[in-house]
MITOR-344898 format. One line per 8 residues: number of its first residue (from 1); for each residue x, y, z of C-alpha. Coordinates in steps of 0.1 Angstrom, whole numbers, always signed. Layout:
# residues N
NUM> X:Y:Z | ...
# end
This chain:
# residues 534
1> +476:-482:+893 | +456:-513:+901 | +427:-507:+925 | +440:-511:+960 | +440:-494:+993 | +469:-469:+998 | +480:-460:+1031 | +480:-423:+1040
9> +518:-419:+1035 | +522:-443:+1005 | +548:-449:+992 | +568:-433:+1021 | +554:-459:+1044 | +569:-489:+1024 | +597:-507:+1040 | +618:-505:+1009
17> +612:-468:+1006 | +625:-463:+1043 | +655:-486:+1035 | +664:-465:+1003 | +663:-434:+1024 | +685:-449:+1051 | +708:-464:+1025 | +712:-431:+1007
25> +720:-412:+1040 | +744:-439:+1054 | +761:-452:+1023 | +759:-429:+994 | +753:-393:+1004 | +789:-385:+1012 | +804:-406:+982 | +809:-397:+947
33> +799:-416:+916 | +837:-417:+906 | +845:-434:+940 | +819:-461:+932 | +837:-470:+901 | +869:-476:+921 | +851:-498:+946 | +832:-519:+921
41> +850:-540:+894 | +834:-541:+861 | +808:-516:+871 | +804:-501:+838 | +796:-535:+821 | +774:-547:+850 | +752:-517:+850 | +744:-518:+814
49> +712:-533:+798 | +705:-542:+762 | +671:-546:+746 | +667:-549:+709 | +685:-519:+693 | +689:-500:+725 | +718:-502:+750 | +714:-483:+783
57> +745:-474:+804 | +733:-464:+838 | +766:-467:+856 | +770:-429:+860 | +743:-427:+888 | +748:-424:+925 | +739:-460:+932 | +754:-494:+939
65> +742:-530:+938 | +725:-525:+973 | +705:-496:+957 | +694:-519:+929 | +683:-546:+953 | +663:-520:+971 | +649:-508:+939 | +636:-543:+932
73> +620:-545:+967 | +603:-512:+961 | +589:-525:+928 | +575:-556:+946 | +559:-536:+974 | +545:-511:+950 | +530:-541:+930 | +545:-530:+897
81> +541:-564:+880 | +505:-566:+890 | +499:-532:+875 | +517:-541:+843 | +494:-571:+840 | +465:-549:+847 | +475:-526:+818 | +481:-556:+794
89> +449:-572:+803 | +427:-542:+797 | +417:-533:+833 | +404:-498:+838 | +437:-484:+851 | +427:-449:+840 | +406:-448:+871 | +393:-412:+870
97> +380:-417:+834 | +369:-453:+840 | +387:-468:+810 | +418:-489:+801 | +449:-476:+787 | +458:-499:+759 | +484:-482:+737 | +503:-516:+740
105> +474:-532:+721 | +480:-508:+692 | +513:-525:+683 | +504:-560:+693 | +499:-591:+672 | +466:-609:+675 | +484:-638:+689 | +496:-617:+718
113> +460:-619:+731 | +462:-584:+746 | +427:-573:+760 | +408:-589:+730 | +376:-587:+748 | +379:-550:+752 | +357:-527:+731 | +375:-515:+699
121> +406:-537:+703 | +393:-560:+676 | +393:-529:+652 | +431:-523:+655 | +441:-545:+627 | +413:-536:+603 | +422:-499:+609 | +459:-507:+600
129> +446:-524:+569 | +425:-494:+559 | +454:-471:+565 | +476:-492:+543 | +450:-492:+516 | +447:-454:+518 | +485:-449:+517 | +491:-472:+488
137> +464:-455:+469 | +480:-422:+478 | +514:-431:+467 | +502:-447:+435 | +481:-417:+425 | +448:-436:+428 | +439:-410:+454 | +444:-375:+439
145> +433:-340:+445 | +401:-324:+432 | +417:-314:+399 | +434:-348:+394 | +468:-339:+405 | +488:-362:+426 | +490:-354:+464 | +526:-346:+475
153> +519:-324:+505 | +507:-338:+537 | +496:-314:+564 | +489:-326:+598 | +465:-304:+617 | +465:-313:+654 | +480:-303:+689 | +496:-320:+717
161> +499:-357:+712 | +481:-354:+679 | +510:-332:+667 | +541:-339:+688 | +541:-377:+682 | +537:-377:+644 | +559:-347:+638 | +587:-360:+661
169> +587:-393:+643 | +585:-378:+607 | +617:-357:+614 | +635:-385:+631 | +628:-408:+602 | +638:-384:+574 | +660:-409:+557 | +629:-432:+552
177> +607:-405:+535 | +588:-418:+504 | +603:-399:+474 | +584:-368:+464 | +564:-366:+496 | +565:-336:+519 | +554:-331:+554 | +539:-301:+571
185> +523:-296:+605 | +501:-270:+621 | +493:-268:+658 | +492:-232:+669 | +458:-218:+673 | +465:-182:+663 | +460:-190:+626 | +492:-173:+615
193> +512:-207:+612 | +485:-221:+589 | +482:-188:+568 | +519:-188:+562 | +519:-224:+552 | +489:-220:+528 | +507:-192:+510 | +535:-216:+502
201> +515:-248:+491 | +498:-258:+459 | +464:-267:+473 | +457:-291:+444 | +486:-313:+456 | +478:-311:+493 | +459:-332:+518 | +449:-321:+552
209> +448:-346:+579 | +428:-334:+609 | +440:-353:+640 | +417:-348:+670 | +404:-376:+693 | +373:-355:+702 | +373:-334:+669 | +364:-305:+692
217> +399:-291:+703 | +396:-254:+696 | +430:-249:+681 | +427:-279:+657 | +390:-271:+647 | +399:-235:+641 | +429:-244:+618 | +408:-271:+600
225> +379:-247:+593 | +404:-220:+581 | +419:-246:+557 | +385:-257:+546 | +373:-221:+538 | +405:-215:+517 | +399:-247:+498 | +363:-240:+492
233> +370:-204:+481 | +395:-217:+456 | +378:-248:+442 | +343:-250:+457 | +326:-272:+484 | +329:-304:+463 | +367:-302:+466 | +366:-308:+504
241> +360:-346:+502 | +393:-349:+480 | +416:-330:+504 | +405:-336:+540 | +410:-368:+561 | +398:-370:+597 | +412:-391:+626 | +389:-391:+655
249> +365:-409:+679 | +338:-385:+669 | +322:-399:+636 | +294:-374:+637 | +318:-343:+638 | +339:-358:+609 | +306:-362:+588 | +295:-327:+595
257> +329:-313:+586 | +324:-329:+551 | +349:-357:+554 | +340:-387:+532 | +336:-422:+548 | +367:-436:+533 | +388:-408:+546 | +377:-412:+582
265> +399:-432:+607 | +389:-441:+641 | +409:-438:+674 | +396:-457:+703 | +385:-439:+735 | +411:-457:+755 | +440:-442:+737 | +454:-410:+754
273> +468:-383:+732 | +504:-386:+743 | +502:-424:+741 | +487:-423:+706 | +516:-424:+683 | +511:-461:+674 | +474:-454:+664 | +458:-439:+633
281> +468:-405:+647 | +501:-413:+629 | +485:-415:+595 | +505:-385:+584 | +538:-402:+594 | +527:-434:+575 | +520:-414:+544 | +555:-400:+546
289> +575:-429:+554 | +552:-457:+540 | +531:-482:+558 | +558:-509:+559 | +581:-486:+578 | +553:-475:+601 | +548:-513:+609 | +585:-515:+617
297> +580:-487:+642 | +552:-508:+657 | +573:-538:+658 | +600:-520:+677 | +575:-507:+703 | +561:-542:+706 | +596:-556:+713 | +600:-532:+742
305> +564:-540:+754 | +572:-578:+756 | +605:-570:+773 | +587:-548:+799 | +561:-573:+805 | +584:-603:+808 | +620:-594:+819 | +629:-596:+856
313> +636:-564:+875 | +674:-565:+872 | +671:-568:+834 | +641:-545:+828 | +652:-513:+811 | +619:-493:+816 | +618:-502:+853 | +654:-494:+859
321> +650:-459:+842 | +618:-453:+863 | +633:-463:+896 | +665:-443:+890 | +642:-413:+883 | +622:-418:+914 | +654:-421:+935 | +670:-390:+919
329> +640:-369:+923 | +626:-379:+958 | +655:-391:+977 | +686:-374:+961 | +664:-342:+955 | +667:-334:+918 | +637:-314:+906 | +643:-315:+869
337> +658:-338:+843 | +674:-329:+809 | +670:-352:+778 | +698:-345:+753 | +699:-359:+718 | +731:-360:+698 | +713:-360:+665 | +696:-332:+646
345> +671:-357:+634 | +658:-362:+670 | +653:-324:+675 | +616:-329:+685 | +621:-359:+708 | +625:-338:+740 | +593:-318:+734 | +575:-352:+728
353> +590:-367:+760 | +583:-335:+779 | +545:-339:+773 | +547:-376:+780 | +563:-370:+813 | +549:-338:+825 | +512:-343:+815 | +513:-379:+829
361> +532:-372:+861 | +521:-337:+870 | +496:-347:+896 | +490:-340:+931 | +461:-364:+938 | +464:-401:+941 | +442:-427:+926 | +423:-430:+959
369> +415:-392:+958 | +439:-382:+986 | +469:-359:+983 | +503:-373:+972 | +530:-369:+999 | +561:-365:+976 | +573:-351:+944 | +557:-366:+914
377> +565:-350:+881 | +597:-330:+877 | +606:-306:+849 | +616:-322:+818 | +637:-301:+794 | +666:-302:+769 | +667:-307:+732 | +696:-307:+708
385> +727:-315:+727 | +751:-300:+703 | +732:-266:+705 | +729:-271:+742 | +767:-273:+747 | +769:-237:+738 | +740:-225:+759 | +725:-244:+789
393> +752:-269:+795 | +769:-243:+818 | +741:-248:+842 | +745:-286:+840 | +782:-284:+849 | +786:-256:+874 | +751:-246:+885 | +742:-252:+922
401> +714:-277:+914 | +720:-313:+904 | +702:-321:+871 | +702:-358:+860 | +707:-362:+822 | +696:-388:+797 | +720:-387:+767 | +706:-402:+736
409> +732:-411:+709 | +726:-427:+675 | +760:-440:+666 | +757:-438:+628 | +748:-406:+611 | +729:-402:+578 | +755:-376:+569 | +783:-389:+549
417> +806:-367:+569 | +824:-383:+599 | +803:-385:+631 | +831:-392:+654 | +832:-357:+668 | +796:-358:+677 | +801:-392:+695 | +831:-379:+713
425> +810:-349:+725 | +784:-371:+741 | +809:-393:+759 | +830:-363:+769 | +800:-345:+784 | +788:-374:+805 | +824:-380:+817 | +829:-343:+825
433> +796:-343:+845 | +806:-372:+866 | +843:-366:+871 | +844:-328:+872 | +876:-308:+870 | +899:-296:+898 | +915:-262:+892 | +932:-236:+912
441> +910:-211:+897 | +877:-213:+915 | +856:-201:+886 | +870:-231:+866 | +861:-257:+892 | +837:-284:+881 | +825:-303:+911 | +813:-333:+891
449> +791:-361:+908 | +763:-353:+885 | +743:-383:+873 | +735:-393:+838 | +721:-422:+817 | +734:-429:+782 | +712:-446:+757 | +729:-456:+723
457> +719:-474:+693 | +733:-480:+658 | +711:-457:+639 | +677:-439:+639 | +654:-465:+622 | +617:-472:+626 | +624:-502:+648 | +648:-483:+671
465> +625:-453:+674 | +596:-476:+682 | +617:-491:+711 | +627:-457:+723 | +591:-445:+724 | +579:-476:+742 | +608:-474:+767 | +599:-439:+779
473> +560:-448:+778 | +567:-477:+803 | +592:-456:+823 | +564:-431:+830 | +538:-458:+837 | +561:-473:+864 | +567:-439:+881 | +529:-434:+881
481> +525:-467:+899 | +551:-460:+926 | +536:-425:+932 | +501:-439:+934 | +487:-414:+907 | +468:-419:+875 | +492:-410:+846 | +466:-413:+819
489> +443:-383:+827 | +450:-346:+823 | +424:-324:+840 | +451:-298:+845 | +450:-293:+808 | +412:-290:+806 | +406:-263:+832 | +424:-234:+812
497> +407:-244:+780 | +372:-242:+796 | +380:-208:+810 | +393:-196:+776 | +360:-205:+760 | +341:-181:+783 | +369:-154:+781 | +367:-154:+743
505> +331:-140:+745 | +342:-115:+771 | +372:-103:+751 | +348:-98:+721 | +324:-77:+742 | +296:-103:+738 | +296:-108:+776 | +308:-89:+806
513> +335:-103:+830 | +318:-115:+863 | +349:-130:+877 | +367:-117:+908 | +403:-119:+896 | +413:-82:+893 | +445:-90:+872 | +424:-107:+846
521> +398:-79:+847 | +425:-53:+839 | +441:-76:+812 | +408:-78:+794 | +407:-41:+794 | +441:-39:+779 | +435:-66:+753 | +402:-50:+743
529> +419:-16:+738 | +446:-31:+715 | +419:-51:+696 | +400:-18:+691 | +430:-1:+676 | +427:-25:+646
# end
């Protein structure tokens, strides 16, 4: 991540990498995870880490203490600590876009002295103060709709990190909602999602928060303009300043849209969308759970930040998760990972983490411009673990491929009903994946030896959720450093969007298709034919 020369075969040329491969071949490949428990006394307690609210049990992985020692050597040779300091000090670690990646500054205290000389860092706390003032005024009724009615509906209009982060956290923290407040989100660009929502809402009681760093994302702008046209049609153009809020780095675009100055919130250029949950992008979240609870989420993330920066490798939870993922993917050969949450409140956590991992690590070019020579991002999937037990768990248990799993278990449920069965399911599934099941009937055989991590915490609170978010952010960062890639750009996302802009005019018959892709040419013909039927 830091600027340095990478050998052609980095990281495969590192001594620790070679030793890890030899170690796996000679010491682990023909063993089972269950056999390691028999050889190592107190394995389960030794291979367990605790940070704040979170406890990580990583003992159900095909590794031993020699593996962990080699992990530590790999971290040293890959200069992980130097890269961490580079991020916290504000170096331009987003090398392709020539800017820092300072999501850690968003939840820092001034006394942490994180990149204070970097542009826009000094505005973090004033922005939070403005958010607090806005939210307090909203809840008290000082901020109201055009007709004077109190605002109770908050509609977040965004996509990607501007939707997945706030929406995930809003539903995770349902027990912390301010009484009377209601949350809605719109991300799909087809307009149908928003039209359906507008038919259900009292517009006089609704505020639309347009969350877009550039304020030019097509889906977001389209939905925002549709909402504005409906509001203008109903109450006239003067109503816009009462019902629309903007979160962006594009002050001019917010002004041109009609958003009043007090309703504009800035997001710094160095905040990537999938790392933006601790920024003003989460204004909608803060409106729903209150600013004090949002600050607790920031406190939780900061706790994990400080741990990540200061803890030695053997105690460092994000580093350990990252090295296990690298080992499972590139040495053992797993090509996907499931993240499974035993709580309906966390139903959006996997999609959120899917973007974080796959947009960050889905790269084939290193920071020096050369091709990577190993697997970087693998497929992240999963979701609600209870539902999954009756669908995709079959593949986890008896499929031919090995798929590592992260089980996430909040111990206490907000439901007054007993949560014991849910807890038992989580523990049973991880045990069954590891131990398997021997049967005379071949179709009932479970081979076992399938790795998993289990992350447990007492309950889904703002503090615990902040720690969980930062844990995975730093995990992804460490993986990026080891792979020698930049996890903060996303040019793979941009190409399709650029092509879509030109194809829009072609589909609408404003231009002719000059491309050479015969499939696209035929599909344009079919789409036009369907459009003409209307």
